[in-house]
C-alpha positions as CSV (number, residue, x, y, z in Angstrom):
1,X,0.0,0.0,0.0
2,X,2.8,2.3,0.8
3,X,4.5,1.6,-2.5
4,X,1.3,2.3,-4.4
5,X,0.9,5.7,-2.8
6,X,4.5,6.5,-3.5
7,X,4.1,5.5,-7.1
8,X,1.0,7.8,-7.4
9,X,3.0,10.7,-5.9
10,X,5.9,10.1,-8.2
11,X,3.5,9.9,-11.2
12,X,1.7,13.1,-10.2
13,X,5.0,14.9,-9.7
14,X,6.3,13.7,-13.0
15,X,3.1,14.8,-14.7
16,X,3.3,18.3,-13.2
17,X,6.9,18.6,-14.1
18,X,6.4,17.6,-17.7
19,X,3.3,19.8,-18.2
20,X,5.1,22.8,-16.6
21,X,2.9,25.9,-16.4
22,X,0.6,24.8,-19.1
23,X,-2.1,23.8,-16.6
24,X,-2.5,27.4,-15.4
25,X,-3.4,28.7,-18.9
26,X,-1.4,29.7,-21.8
27,X,-0.6,33.4,-22.2
28,X,0.5,34.9,-25.4
29,X,4.3,35.5,-25.1
30,X,5.7,38.4,-27.0
31,X,7.5,37.5,-30.1
32,X,11.2,38.3,-29.9
33,X,12.8,39.5,-33.1
34,X,16.5,39.2,-33.4
35,X,18.3,41.7,-35.6
36,X,22.0,42.1,-36.4
37,X,23.0,45.7,-36.6
38,X,26.5,46.7,-37.7
39,X,28.0,49.3,-35.5
40,X,31.2,51.1,-36.7
41,X,33.7,51.7,-33.9
42,X,35.1,55.2,-34.3
43,X,38.9,55.3,-34.7
44,X,40.6,58.3,-33.2
45,X,43.7,59.1,-35.2
46,X,46.8,60.3,-33.3
47,X,48.0,63.8,-33.8
48,X,50.5,64.0,-36.6
49,X,54.1,64.7,-35.5
50,X,55.6,68.2,-35.6
51,X,57.4,68.9,-38.9
52,X,61.1,68.4,-39.1
53,X,63.1,71.5,-38.5
54,X,66.6,70.8,-40.0
55,X,69.5,73.2,-39.8
56,X,71.5,73.8,-43.0
57,X,75.2,73.2,-42.6
58,X,77.7,75.3,-44.5
59,X,80.2,73.5,-46.7
60,X,83.5,75.2,-47.4
61,X,84.9,74.4,-50.8
62,X,88.7,74.3,-50.6
63,X,91.2,73.5,-53.3
64,X,94.9,73.8,-53.7
65,X,94.4,77.3,-55.0
66,X,92.7,78.7,-51.9
67,X,94.1,76.3,-49.2
68,X,96.5,78.8,-47.5
69,X,94.0,81.6,-47.6
70,X,91.2,79.3,-46.2
71,X,93.5,78.1,-43.3
72,X,94.3,81.6,-42.2
73,X,90.7,82.9,-42.4
74,X,89.3,79.8,-40.7
75,X,91.8,80.0,-37.8
76,X,90.9,83.6,-37.2
77,X,87.2,82.7,-36.8
78,X,87.5,79.4,-35.0
79,X,89.7,77.9,-32.4
80,X,90.6,74.6,-34.1
81,X,91.2,73.7,-37.7
82,X,89.8,70.2,-38.6
83,X,89.4,68.8,-42.0
84,X,86.8,66.3,-43.2
85,X,87.3,65.2,-46.8
86,X,84.7,63.8,-49.2
87,X,85.0,62.9,-52.8
88,X,82.6,64.2,-55.4
89,X,81.3,60.6,-55.9
90,X,80.6,60.2,-52.2
91,X,78.9,63.6,-52.1
92,X,76.6,62.4,-55.0
93,X,75.8,59.2,-53.0
94,X,74.9,61.3,-50.0
95,X,72.6,63.5,-52.1
96,X,71.0,60.3,-53.6
97,X,70.5,58.8,-50.2
98,X,68.7,62.0,-49.0
99,X,66.5,61.9,-52.0
100,X,65.6,58.3,-51.3
101,X,64.7,59.2,-47.7
102,X,62.6,62.1,-48.9
103,X,60.8,59.8,-51.4
104,X,60.1,57.2,-48.8
105,X,58.7,59.7,-46.3
106,X,56.5,61.3,-49.0
107,X,55.1,57.9,-50.0
108,X,54.4,57.0,-46.4
109,X,52.6,60.3,-45.9
110,X,50.4,59.6,-48.9
111,X,49.4,56.2,-47.4
112,X,48.5,57.9,-44.1
113,X,46.5,60.6,-46.0
114,X,44.7,57.8,-47.9
115,X,43.6,55.9,-44.8
116,X,42.7,59.1,-43.0
117,X,40.5,60.2,-45.9
118,X,38.7,56.8,-45.9
119,X,38.1,56.9,-42.2
120,X,37.0,60.6,-42.2
121,X,34.4,59.7,-44.9
122,X,32.9,57.3,-42.4
123,X,32.6,59.9,-39.7
124,X,35.8,59.2,-37.8
125,X,37.4,61.8,-35.7
126,X,41.0,62.7,-36.6
127,X,43.7,64.6,-34.8
128,X,45.0,67.9,-36.0
129,X,48.7,68.6,-36.6
130,X,50.1,71.2,-34.3
């Protein structure tokens, strides 16, 4: 007898568990609509670096013709006389290297301007050069 009552209780509990809340009436649940919305994350560009401020050195051109005059004049204006020699070919290589550096920097600047323009068209904030 005890086992029959236990079986009835288990059956009743199982029936209630399976049916859930459906015995109390079914209410209309709101329909949930899932939408995917693309949100662009704004990219804040860093401020461009300050422009390079280079100082221009002065090159003295000295040959055998004006060597003695140059030494006297230079010693009057400066304390020490020191020579640095460079061939014409080496000077041309130095000028070529400077042009290559300038070309590389200009091309990098164009890449930066290109990406800034693309991002600015999408409403991205960008830093101003000071």
